C-alpha positions in Angstrom: -28.4 -38.6 -31.6 -28.6 -35.5 -29.4 -29.9 -32.2 -30.4 -28.2 -30.7 -27.3 -26.2 -27.4 -27.8 -26.8 -27.2 -31.6 -27.2 -23.9 -33.2 -30.0 -22.2 -31.0 -29.4 -18.7 -32.1 -32.3 -17.6 -34.3 -34.5 -20.8 -33.5 -35.5 -20.5 -30.0 -35.1 -17.3 -28.7 -38.5 -16.6 -27.0 -37.2 -15.4 -23.7 -38.6 -12.3 -21.5 -37.1 -9.1 -22.0 -33.6 -8.8 -20.1 -33.8 -7.6 -16.3 -37.3 -9.1 -16.0 -38.3 -12.1 -14.1 -41.4 -14.2 -14.6 -44.0 -13.3 -11.8 -46.7 -15.5 -10.5 -50.1 -14.1 -9.8 -53.6 -15.6 -8.9 -55.2 -17.7 -11.5 -58.5 -16.2 -12.9 -61.7 -18.1 -11.9 -64.1 -16.5 -14.4 -63.3 -15.6 -18.3 -64.0 -12.5 -20.1 -65.9 -9.9 -18.7 -64.5 -6.4 -17.8 -60.8 -7.7 -18.2 -61.3 -8.9 -21.7 -63.0 -5.8 -22.9 -60.2 -3.7 -21.6 -57.4 -6.0 -23.1 -59.5 -5.8 -26.2 -59.4 -2.0 -26.2 -55.7 -1.7 -25.1 -54.5 -3.5 -27.8 -56.6 -1.8 -30.3 -55.6 1.6 -29.2 -52.0 0.9 -28.9 -51.8 -0.5 -32.4 -54.4 1.2 -34.6 -55.6 4.4 -32.6 -59.0 5.5 -31.8 -60.5 5.9 -35.4 -58.9 2.8 -37.0 -59.7 0.5 -33.8 -63.7 1.7 -34.0 -63.6 1.1 -37.7 -62.0 -2.4 -37.7 -63.7 -3.7 -34.3 -67.0 -2.9 -36.1 -66.3 -4.6 -39.2 -64.9 -7.8 -37.7 -67.3 -10.8 -38.3 -70.0 -8.5 -39.8 -71.9 -9.7 -42.8 -70.5 -6.9 -44.7 -67.1 -7.0 -43.4 -64.3 -9.4 -42.9 -63.7 -12.7 -41.4 -61.5 -12.6 -38.1 -57.9 -14.0 -39.0 -58.3 -15.6 -35.8 -60.0 -19.1 -35.1 -62.6 -20.9 -37.3 -65.5 -20.5 -34.7 -68.7 -19.8 -36.7 -70.6 -16.4 -36.9 -74.3 -16.7 -35.8 -77.1 -16.8 -38.4 -79.2 -13.9 -38.9 -79.1 -10.9 -36.5 -75.5 -10.5 -35.0 -74.1 -8.2 -32.2 -72.4 -5.0 -33.2 -69.3 -6.2 -31.5 -69.0 -9.8 -32.9 -65.6 -10.4 -31.5 -63.7 -11.8 -28.8 -60.6 -10.7 -26.9 -58.3 -12.7 -28.9 -60.1 -11.9 -32.0 -59.4 -8.0 -31.1 -56.0 -8.7 -30.6 -55.5 -10.5 -34.1 -57.2 -7.8 -35.7 -55.2 -4.9 -34.0 -52.0 -7.0 -34.9 -52.8 -7.2 -38.4 -54.1 -3.5 -38.6 -51.5 -1.9 -36.7 -49.9 1.5 -37.8 -46.5 0.3 -37.5 -44.6 -0.6 -40.9 -41.4 -2.2 -41.7 -39.8 -0.6 -44.5 -36.8 -1.6 -46.8 -34.5 0.8 -44.4 -35.4 -1.5 -41.5 -33.5 -4.5 -43.3 -30.8 -2.2 -44.4 -30.2 -1.3 -40.5 -30.7 -4.9 -39.2 -28.8 -8.0 -40.3 -30.5 -11.3 -40.3 -28.0 -12.4 -37.7 -29.1 -9.4 -35.6 -32.6 -10.2 -36.0 -32.1 -13.5 -35.1 -31.2 -12.4 -31.6 -34.4 -10.9 -31.1 -37.6 -12.7 -29.6 -40.5 -13.7 -31.5 -42.7 -11.2 -29.6 -40.3 -8.4 -30.5 -40.2 -9.5 -34.3 -43.9 -9.6 -34.6 -44.4 -6.0 -32.8 -42.2 -4.3 -35.7 -45.4 -3.9 -37.9 -46.6 -4.9 -41.3 -44.1 -5.6 -44.2 -44.5 -3.4 -46.9 -42.1 -4.2 -49.9 -40.8 -7.5 -51.5 -37.3 -8.3 -50.1 -34.5 -10.6 -51.3 -31.7 -12.2 -49.5 -29.1 -13.3 -52.0 -26.7 -16.3 -51.1 -24.0 -15.6 -48.5 -25.7 -12.0 -47.9 -26.1 -10.8 -44.3 -29.2 -8.4 -45.1 -32.3 -8.4 -47.0 -32.5 -5.9 -49.8 -35.6 -4.7 -52.0 -36.7 -6.4 -55.0 -39.4 -5.6 -57.6 -42.3 -7.9 -57.8 -41.2 -8.7 -61.5 -37.7 -9.7 -60.4 -39.0 -11.9 -57.5 -41.5 -13.7 -59.8 -38.8 -14.2 -62.4 -36.5 -15.5 -59.6 -38.8 -18.3 -58.3 -40.0 -19.3 -61.8 -36.4 -19.8 -63.0 -35.8 -21.8 -60.0 -38.9 -23.9 -60.5 -38.1 -24.3 -64.2 -34.7 -25.8 -63.7 -35.9 -28.5 -61.4 -35.4 -32.0 -62.9 -38.2 -33.0 -60.7 -41.5 -31.3 -59.9 -41.6 -33.0 -56.5 -38.1 -31.1 -55.4 -40.7 -28.2 -54.7 -42.7 -27.9 -51.7 -45.8 -25.6 -51.5 -47.1 -25.0 -47.9 -50.1 -23.5 -46.8 -51.3 -21.7 -43.7 -54.9 -22.0 -42.4 -55.6 -18.1 -43.0 -55.3 -18.4 -46.7 -58.6 -17.9 -48.4 -60.6 -20.4 -50.5 -59.9 -18.5 -53.6 -56.0 -18.2 -52.9 -55.8 -22.1 -51.9 -57.5 -23.2 -54.8 -55.1 -21.4 -57.0 -52.2 -22.5 -55.2 -53.1 -26.3 -55.4 -54.1 -25.6 -59.2 -50.7 -24.2 -59.9 -48.5 -26.8 -57.8 -50.7 -29.7 -59.6 -50.0 -28.1 -62.9 -46.5 -27.7 -62.2 -46.5 -31.6 -61.5 -46.5 -32.2 -57.8 -48.9 -32.9 -54.8 -46.3 -31.8 -52.3 -49.0 -29.6 -50.7 -48.6 -29.8 -46.8 -50.5 -27.5 -44.4 -50.9 -26.5 -41.0 -53.8 -29.2 -40.7 -51.1 -31.7 -40.7 -49.9 -30.5 -37.4 -53.3 -29.9 -35.6 -56.6 -31.7 -36.8 -55.2 -34.4 -39.2 -56.0 -36.9 -36.6 -59.6 -35.7 -36.7 -59.9 -36.0 -40.5 -58.5 -39.3 -40.7 -60.7 -40.7 -37.7 -63.9 -39.2 -39.0 -63.1 -40.1 -42.4 -62.6 -43.8 -41.6 -65.7 -44.1 -39.5 -68.7 -41.7 -40.6 -67.3 -41.1 -44.0 -66.4 -37.3 -43.9 -63.4 -35.6 -42.3 -65.4 -32.9 -40.9 -67.6 -32.2 -37.7 -71.3 -32.8 -37.9 -72.9 -30.1 -35.8 -74.2 -26.6 -36.4 -74.1 -23.6 -34.1 -77.8 -23.8 -33.9 -77.3 -27.6 -32.4 -75.7 -26.1 -29.1 -79.1 -24.5 -28.3 -80.5 -27.8 -28.5 -78.0 -30.1 -26.8 -78.6 -31.9 -23.4 -75.1 -32.8 -23.0 -71.7 -31.4 -24.1 -68.5 -32.8 -23.4 -65.4 -30.5 -24.3 -62.3 -32.4 -24.3 -58.7 -31.6 -24.7 -59.6 -28.0 -25.4 -59.2 -24.6 -23.8 -61.9 -22.4 -25.6 -61.5 -19.4 -23.1 -58.2 -18.8 -24.9 -58.1 -20.5 -28.1 -61.9 -20.0 -29.3 -63.4 -17.4 -26.9 -66.8 -17.1 -28.9 -67.3 -20.5 -28.1 -68.0 -19.6 -24.6 -71.1 -17.6 -25.9 -72.7 -20.9 -27.2 -71.6 -22.8 -24.2 -73.3 -20.1 -22.1 -76.6 -20.2 -24.1 -76.7 -24.2 -24.1 -76.2 -24.2 -20.3 -79.0 -21.5 -20.2 -81.5 -23.9 -22.1 -80.7 -26.8 -19.8 -77.5 -28.5 -21.2 -74.9 -30.2 -18.9 -71.4 -29.3 -19.7 -68.4 -31.5 -18.8 -64.9 -30.4 -19.0 -62.3 -33.1 -19.6 -58.8 -31.9 -19.6 -55.4 -32.1 -17.8 -55.5 -28.4 -17.0 -58.3 -26.5 -15.3 -59.1 -24.0 -18.1 -60.8 -20.7 -16.5 -63.2 -20.4 -19.7 -65.1 -23.4 -18.7 -65.5 -22.3 -14.9 -67.3 -19.3 -15.1 -67.9 -16.9 -17.8 -69.2 -13.3 -18.2 -70.0 -11.9 -21.6 -68.6 -8.3 -21.9 -71.8 -7.2 -23.4 -74.0 -8.3 -20.7 -72.9 -5.1 -18.7 -74.6 -3.1 -21.5 -77.8 -4.8 -20.5 -77.3 -4.4 -16.8 -76.5 -8.0 -16.1 -73.7 -8.3 -13.6 -73.8 -12.1 -12.9 -71.6 -14.7 -14.2 -72.3 -18.1 -15.7 -71.1 -21.3 -14.4 -70.3 -23.5 -17.3 -69.1 -26.8 -16.3 -71.1 -29.0 -14.3 -68.3 -31.5 -13.9 -64.6 -31.3 -14.3 -62.6 -34.6 -14.8 -58.9 -33.7 -14.4 -57.3 -36.6 -16.0 -53.9 -37.6 -16.8 -52.2 -36.6 -20.1 -53.6 -39.0 -23.1 -55.8 -40.9 -20.9 -59.0 -39.9 -22.9 -59.4 -43.1 -24.6 -59.4 -45.0 -21.4 -61.9 -42.7 -20.1 -64.2 -42.9 -23.1 -63.9 -46.9 -22.8 -64.7 -46.8 -19.1 -67.9 -44.7 -19.9 -69.0 -46.8 -22.6 -68.5 -50.0 -20.5 -70.8 -48.5 -17.9 -73.2 -47.4 -20.4 -73.6 -50.9 -21.7 -74.1 -52.3 -18.0 -76.5 -49.9 -17.3 -78.5 -50.8 -20.8 -78.8 -54.2 -19.4 -81.4 -52.9 -16.9 -82.8 -49.9 -18.9 -82.4 -49.1 -22.4 -79.8 -46.4 -22.6 -78.4 -47.3 -26.2 -79.9 -46.7 -29.3 -80.3 -50.1 -30.6 -82.4 -49.2 -33.5 -79.9 -46.8 -34.8 -77.2 -49.2 -34.3 -79.0 -51.9 -36.2 -80.0 -49.7 -39.2 -77.0 -47.6 -39.4 -73.9 -48.9 -38.2 -71.4 -51.8 -38.4 -69.1 -53.5 -35.6 -71.1 -53.0 -32.6 -70.8 -56.6 -31.4 -66.9 -56.6 -31.6 -66.8 -53.3 -29.5 -69.3 -54.6 -27.0 -66.9 -57.6 -26.5 -64.1 -55.5 -26.3 -65.7 -53.1 -23.6 -67.1 -56.2 -21.7 -63.3 -57.5 -21.2 -62.0 -54.2 -20.3 -61.2 -53.7 -16.4 -62.4 -50.4 -14.8 -59.3 -50.9 -12.8 -57.1 -50.1 -15.6 -59.3 -47.1 -16.7 -58.9 -45.7 -13.1 -55.1 -46.3 -13.0 -54.6 -44.6 -16.4 -56.8 -41.7 -16.0 -56.1 -41.0 -12.4 -59.6 -40.4 -11.8 -61.9 -41.7 -9.0 -64.4 -44.4 -10.3 -67.3 -42.7 -8.9 -66.6 -39.6 -11.0 -66.3 -41.3 -14.1 -69.8 -43.4 -13.5 -71.3 -40.0 -12.7 -70.3 -38.6 -16.3 -71.4 -42.1 -17.7 -74.8 -41.6 -16.2 -75.0 -38.3 -17.8 -74.0 -39.9 -21.2 -76.5 -42.7 -20.9 -79.4 -40.4 -20.3 -78.8 -37.7 -22.9 -80.8 -37.9 -25.9 -78.7 -35.2 -27.6 -74.7 -35.2 -27.2 -72.3 -33.1 -28.5 -68.8 -34.1 -28.1 -66.1 -31.2 -28.7 -62.2 -31.8 -28.9 -59.1 -29.9 -30.1 -55.4 -30.3 -30.2 -55.4 -31.9 -26.6 -56.5 -35.2 -28.4 -55.2 -34.8 -31.8 -51.5 -34.7 -31.1 -50.9 -38.2 -29.4 -49.4 -41.2 -31.0 -53.0 -42.8 -30.7 -54.8 -39.8 -31.5 -56.9 -41.3 -34.5 -58.0 -44.4 -32.1 -58.8 -41.8 -29.3 -61.2 -40.0 -31.6 -62.7 -43.0 -33.0 -63.6 -43.9 -29.4 -65.4 -40.7 -29.2 -67.2 -41.5 -32.4 -68.2 -45.0 -30.8 -69.6 -43.1 -27.9 -71.8 -41.1 -30.2 -72.8 -43.9 -32.1 -74.0 -46.1 -28.8 -76.6 -43.0 -28.3 -77.4 -42.4 -32.1 -76.0 -39.1 -32.1 -75.7 -38.3 -35.6 -78.5 -36.4 -37.8 -80.3 -35.5 -34.7 -80.9 -31.9 -33.5 -78.4 -30.9 -30.8 -76.1 -33.9 -31.2 -72.9 -34.9 -33.0 -69.0 -34.6 -33.1 -67.6 -31.2 -33.2 -63.9 -31.0 -34.0 -62.9 -27.3 -33.0 -60.6 -26.2 -35.7 -58.0 -23.3 -35.3 -57.0 -21.0 -37.9 -59.9 -19.2 -39.6 -59.9 -20.9 -43.0 -57.9 -24.3 -42.1 -61.0 -26.4 -43.0 -61.7 -24.4 -46.3 -58.1 -24.9 -47.3 -58.5 -28.7 -47.3 -61.9 -28.5 -49.1 -60.3 -26.5 -51.9 -57.7 -29.4 -52.3 -54.6 -28.4 -50.1 -53.7 -31.9 -49.6 -50.8 -34.1 -50.2 -53.1 -37.3 -50.4 -56.1 -36.0 -52.6 -58.7 -38.3 -53.7 -59.1 -39.8 -57.3 -62.2 -38.0 -57.5 -61.0 -34.7 -56.9 -58.2 -35.1 -59.2 -60.3 -36.3 -62.1 -62.7 -33.4 -61.6 -59.9 -30.9 -61.5 -58.2 -32.2 -64.7 -61.5 -32.3 -66.6 -62.3 -28.7 -65.5 -59.0 -27.3 -66.4 -57.8 -29.5 -69.1 -54.7 -31.1 -67.8 -53.6 -34.6 -66.1 -53.1 -33.8 -62.7 -50.4 -36.0 -60.8 -51.3 -38.8 -58.8 -48.4 -39.7 -56.6 -48.8 -38.8 -53.1 -46.7 -35.8 -51.8 -45.4 -34.8 -48.6 -47.0 -33.6 -45.5 -45.4 -31.4 -42.9 -43.2 -34.1 -41.2 -42.2 -35.7 -44.4 -41.3 -32.3 -45.8 -39.0 -31.7 -42.8 -37.1 -34.9 -43.6 -37.2 -34.4 -47.4 -35.5 -31.0 -46.9 -32.9 -32.7 -44.5 -32.1 -35.4 -47.0 -31.5 -32.7 -49.9 -34.6 -33.6 -51.8 -36.2 -30.2 -52.0 -34.9 -27.3 -53.7 -37.7 -24.8 -53.3 -39.9 -24.3 -50.5 -42.7 -21.8 -51.0 -44.8 -20.9 -47.8 -48.2 -19.2 -48.3 -48.4 -17.4 -44.7 -48.0 -18.9 -41.4 -44.6 -19.3 -39.6 -43.3 -22.6 -40.7 -40.4 -22.9 -38.6 -41.9 -22.0 -35.2 -45.3 -24.2 -36.0 -43.2 -27.1 -36.9 -41.8 -29.7 -34.5 -38.1 -30.5 -33.8 -37.1 -26.9 -34.1 -33.4 -27.5 -34.6 -34.0 -30.2 -37.4 -36.4 -27.8 -39.1 -34.0 -25.2 -39.1 -31.1 -27.3 -40.5 -33.6 -28.7 -43.1 -34.7 -25.1 -44.3 -31.0 -24.1 -44.6 -30.5 -26.9 -46.9 -33.0 -25.6 -49.4 -31.6 -23.5 -52.4 -34.8 -21.0 -52.4 -37.1 -20.3 -49.5 -40.3 -17.8 -50.3 -42.3 -16.4 -47.7 -45.8 -15.1 -48.6 -46.4 -13.1 -45.3 -48.0 -9.8 -43.6 -45.6 -9.7 -40.5 -41.9 -10.5 -39.9 -41.4 -13.8 -38.1 -38.8 -16.4 -37.4 -39.1 -18.1 -40.6 -38.0 -15.2 -42.4 -34.6 -15.5 -40.5 -33.9 -19.2 -41.0 -33.8 -19.5 -44.9 -32.2 -21.3 -47.7 -29.3 -20.4 -49.6 -31.5 -17.6 -51.1 -34.7 -16.2 -49.8 -37.8 -14.0 -50.5 -40.4 -12.2 -48.3 -43.4 -11.6 -50.6 -45.7 -9.2 -48.6 -49.4 -9.6 -49.0 -52.8 -7.9 -48.0 -54.3 -8.9 -44.8 -57.9 -9.7 -44.2 -58.8 -6.1 -42.9 -57.5 -4.2 -46.2 -59.2 -3.5 -49.4 -58.5 -5.8 -52.3 -58.7 -3.8 -55.6 -57.8 -5.6 -58.8 -58.6 -4.8 -62.5 -62.3 -6.2 -62.2 -62.9 -3.9 -59.0 -63.2 -4.3 -55.4 -62.7 -8.1 -54.6 -64.1 -10.2 -51.7 -62.8 -13.6 -50.7 -64.5 -16.5 -49.0 -63.6 -19.0 -46.1 -65.3 -22.0 -44.7 -65.6 -22.2 -40.9 -65.5 -25.1 -38.7 -69.2 -26.1 -39.1 -68.8 -26.1 -43.1 -70.4 -22.6 -43.5 -68.9 -20.9 -46.5 -69.3 -16.9 -46.5 -67.7 -13.8 -47.8 -64.9 -11.8 -46.2 -64.3 -8.2 -47.4 -61.8 -5.8 -46.1 -62.3 -2.3 -45.7 -59.0 -0.5 -44.6 -56.5 1.2 -46.9 -53.5 -1.4 -47.7 -50.5 -0.9 -45.4 -48.4 -0.1 -48.6 -49.3 0.5 -52.2 -46.8 -2.2 -52.9 -48.6 -5.0 -51.5 -50.4 -7.7 -53.7 -53.3 -10.1 -52.6 -52.7 -13.5 -52.1 -54.5 -14.5 -55.3 -52.4 -12.1 -57.5 -49.2 -13.4 -56.1 -50.2 -17.0 -57.0 -51.4 -15.8 -60.5 -48.5 -13.9 -61.4 -46.0 -16.6 -59.9 -47.8 -19.3 -61.9 -48.1 -17.2 -65.3 -44.3 -16.6 -65.0 -43.6 -20.4 -64.5 -46.0 -21.8 -66.8 -47.5 -19.4 -69.0 -51.2 -18.9 -69.8 -51.6 -21.6 -72.7 -53.9 -23.9 -70.4 -54.9 -21.2 -67.8 -55.3 -17.4 -68.1 -54.0 -16.8 -64.8 -54.2 -12.8 -64.9 -57.8 -13.3 -66.2 -58.5 -15.4 -63.0 -57.1 -13.2 -60.5 -58.4 -10.1 -62.2 -62.2 -10.9 -60.8 -62.4 -13.6 -58.0 -65.9 -14.6 -59.3 -64.0 -16.4 -62.1 -62.0 -18.4 -59.6 -65.2 -19.3 -57.7 -66.8 -20.3 -61.1 -64.0 -22.8 -61.7 -64.1 -24.0 -58.1 -67.8 -25.0 -58.5 -66.9 -27.0 -61.5 -64.5 -29.2 -59.5 -65.9 -29.2 -55.8 -69.4 -30.9 -54.9 -71.5 -28.6 -52.8 -70.3 -25.2 -54.5 -73.0 -25.1 -57.1 -73.9 -21.7 -57.7 -71.1 -20.6 -55.7 -71.1 -16.9 -56.5 -74.8 -16.3 -56.1 -75.1 -18.2 -52.8 -72.1 -16.9 -51.2 -73.6 -13.4 -51.5 -76.3 -14.3 -49.2 -75.4 -12.3 -46.0 -75.1 -15.7 -44.1 -73.3 -17.6 -46.8 -74.2 -21.2 -47.3 -73.7 -24.5 -45.6 -72.1 -27.5 -47.4 -73.6 -30.9 -47.6 -72.7 -33.0 -44.6 -74.5 -36.7 -45.1 -74.0 -37.8 -41.5 -75.6 -34.8 -40.0 -78.2 -34.0 -42.8 -79.6 -37.5 -43.4 -77.6 -40.2 -41.3 -75.8 -41.2 -44.5 -72.3 -42.5 -44.2 -70.0 -42.5 -47.3 -68.1 -45.4 -46.0 -67.3 -48.6 -48.3 -70.1 -50.4 -46.3 -72.6 -47.3 -46.3 -72.6 -47.5 -42.5 -71.1 -45.7 -39.6 -68.2 -48.0 -38.3 -67.5 -48.8 -34.3 -63.9 -49.3 -33.8 -62.1 -51.4 -31.5 -58.8 -50.2 -30.1 -56.5 -51.4 -27.2 -55.3 -48.7 -24.7 -51.9 -47.1 -25.4 -49.1 -47.8 -23.3 -48.6 -44.8 -21.2 -45.5 -46.1 -19.1 -42.7 -43.6 -19.2 -40.1 -44.8 -16.7 -38.6 -43.4 -13.3 -37.9 -39.6 -12.9 -39.5 -38.8 -16.2 -42.5 -36.7 -16.9 -45.1 -36.3 -19.8 -44.9 -33.0 -21.2 -47.5 -31.3 -23.3 -47.1 -28.0 -25.2 -49.7 -25.3 -24.9 -50.6 -22.0 -25.9 -50.8 -18.6 -23.5 -53.6 -16.2 -23.3 -51.4 -13.6 -25.1 -50.6 -15.6 -28.3 -52.6 -16.9 -31.2 -50.7 -20.2 -32.9 -47.3 -18.9 -33.3 -47.8 -15.2 -33.0 -47.0 -13.7 -29.6 -49.0 -10.7 -28.5 -47.3 -10.2 -25.1 -45.7 -12.2 -22.3 -48.5 -12.8 -19.8 -51.1 -15.5 -19.3 -53.7 -13.8 -17.7 -55.9 -16.7 -17.0 -53.0 -18.9 -15.6 -51.5 -16.2 -13.5 -48.2 -16.1 -15.4 -46.7 -12.6 -16.2 -43.5 -11.4 -17.7 -42.2 -14.6 -19.4 -43.0 -17.5 -21.5 -39.9 -19.9 -20.8 -41.9 -21.7 -17.9 -42.8 -25.1 -17.1 -46.2 -25.8 -15.1 -45.5 -28.5 -12.5 -47.4 -30.3 -10.1 -46.5 -28.8 -6.5 -46.1 -32.5 -5.0 -43.8 -33.4 -7.9 -41.7 -30.1 -7.0 -41.7 -31.0 -3.3 -40.4 -34.4 -4.0 -37.5 -33.0 -6.4 -36.7 -30.2 -3.9 -37.8 -27.7 -6.7 -38.7 -24.3 -5.4 -41.1 -21.8 -7.1 -39.5 -19.9 -10.4 -36.4 -22.2 -9.9 -34.5 -22.2 -13.4 -34.3 -26.0 -14.8 -33.4 -27.5 -18.0 -35.7 -29.7 -19.9 -34.5 -32.9 -21.8 -36.8 -34.9 -24.0 -36.3 -38.6 -24.6 -37.3 -40.6 -27.8 -35.7 -43.7 -29.1 -32.2 -42.8 -27.7 -32.4 -39.4 -28.9 -32.1 -36.4 -26.5 -33.2 -32.8 -27.1 -32.5 -30.0 -24.8 -34.1 -26.5 -23.8 -32.5 -24.3 -21.0 -33.5 -21.7 -18.6 -37.2 -22.5 -17.8 -38.8 -21.1 -14.8 -40.9 -23.8 -12.8 -44.3 -22.6 -11.8 -46.5 -24.8 -9.3 -49.7 -25.6 -11.1 -52.6 -27.7 -11.0 -51.9 -30.5 -12.9 -51.8 -34.4 -12.6 -48.6 -35.8 -11.0 -46.2 -37.0 -13.5 -47.4 -34.4 -16.0 -46.0 -30.9 -17.0 -47.0 -28.3 -19.5 -44.8 -25.9 -21.4 -45.6 -23.0 -24.0 -45.1 -23.5 -27.8 -43.2 -22.5 -29.9 -40.6 -22.3 -27.0 -40.6 -25.9 -26.3 -41.2 -26.9 -29.9 -37.1 -28.0 -29.8 -38.1 -30.9 -27.5 -40.6 -32.5 -29.9 -39.3 -35.2 -31.8 -40.1 -35.0 -35.4 -40.4 -39.0 -35.8 -42.7 -39.1 -32.8 -46.0 -38.9 -34.8 -49.7 -40.1 -34.5 -50.5 -43.3 -36.2 -52.1 -43.0 -39.5 -52.3 -39.2 -39.5 -48.6 -38.4 -39.2 -49.2 -35.6 -36.8 -46.6 -34.4 -34.5 -47.1 -35.8 -30.8 -46.9 -32.4 -29.2 -49.2 -33.4 -26.2 -47.0 -36.4 -25.4 -43.3 -35.7 -25.0 -41.6 -37.6 -22.4 -38.8 -35.4 -20.7 -36.7 -35.1 -17.6 -36.4 -32.0 -15.7 -32.8 -31.1 -14.7 -32.0 -28.8 -11.8 
């Protein structure tokens, strides 16, 4: 199979503006500071104006305000700063609260084909969607449709299906707890567990790994733990761009005496030096150095590094006890097997696979051995590999060796992306729900929930391609740009009878559609939500299992917008009727939704009362709270894994996809990457200068990239080569531009997550 030359229009056109050329500046040596404050203000003023900028930025992440629509980093407990946001949070807020509007006339003036020729950056910059729009079969333009007609259209399509599993209900991580719970209830009452979500493409590997080893798929640390940590390993993560508020926690940890180790194929500015913009108000002008050590390893050699460190720790333990033997004896199983495996492991193999010097690995091993409170943080740099689950289980092994669970300042910290991606999963957005959850749901509502497993994201793409799906309902996000194998995903979407997008902004998924398509515009986080029961708030769960309120304060972008709970409720009522569930009654007052949630999901008892606490409440976490592990044996499990085969052949490179500093997930705010010194374009490939010299490639030279997987070739052209500090044999590109190169069938074992961080490519000049 070859995807070369197939239908690129409307799929992968994130090119720089005509007449401009990618420019290369100096990489920044410190994060945040005055440039971040300036950027935040610039984005706010240009999109919202003075008054609106002040109002929104003083509400974001406040106890009586709204949760940032960006990342899921937790808010501080107790007193908060008046400006509790980061640069990228300010961009996300300004992007949603923009004054620009897309009205029906816009679609009358612009055909789908014309819009398809525009970049993702241009599409997003048009402003907020204001009215429901309908694209009839064979039509060239979207046209206005009433809400009633839209719900009737979707309901009739669903009711005509001969099998409920021919419908897919996808969810983005920005969806609130209330909307997520209603959506999964609707889907299951309709008769399917086809509930893929963005977790399938990012931290699914974390959930599977942790679930198998410690009995919960969630992290085991709190924000307060960072103040008590002795050692923090930050692996496969770029917090300066993706979770900037994390830098404050790392700064405070460093000031409290913690050592920080930065482990990544790319040097990330945020982990070198950090200057909190608000320090200037306190007349503090110095910068905080964060990382004590940077290990620049090759892509996907993290497992080799972990096993090398553990082998060294066991050798040191023979002379002086550096292992928590009591914890291992009382709380774990499988230690002897891991010990035997590590004793047989050659450190020479570790050095070759990682590309690191043995003395550098040993230096970090000593830190790990001596630390009595270690936190390991990771993100998608670890989760999007074929062996991702095994790699994360090696992190768990390292933590178990030192007894770093249920201890202050210690634990596992998967740093999740979108603001409520963890909450969505807690609410039941899952294609493989547990029997306990389904039993509780059926008992609380009064129906027999389906048991057959549904489709995750990758299986959804193939189900659509094989003609097994007739209705694709997308609650938020930009499925086409987020998914792997862009050309295949586009072809798959075009085979569907009806695609429905619940959205705040225009994106690529509105332009690559089924036979018919609907755009249903919804309220954003920043906006007031008025239902018949009064002004409503929603709730979210952050990366550290804190559930709290979010209440918007801005006037809605249009009087024709509906909230996500209202959209689901009205669609469910049109499809199923109200004999079992009184859908309008539920969505009229979100307290009623939360009352139903507390009957179904453990830890949400007295939900409405506890969530009104200004700091919210923390969900139970047995490994963290009491060193208890809900595994079949009742103990935490050590795991034994061989190292992956990282050979790729001659004249090939390993490509990973990354974000720029001017984007969040698939939303493109601008064409610069300030921290990496890339300006004016996104179709770039970061490459080791020595690799460039060997190939005779010069700076900014245009190349084509070909990916190789089991005889299949996928192609992307017109990428400018940028010399960068990256290990030899490795290259990096931005997504979604390079998603066209990611094979949909190249997935992580067990989690089925696309391997967006391990793509074997060739570079053609």
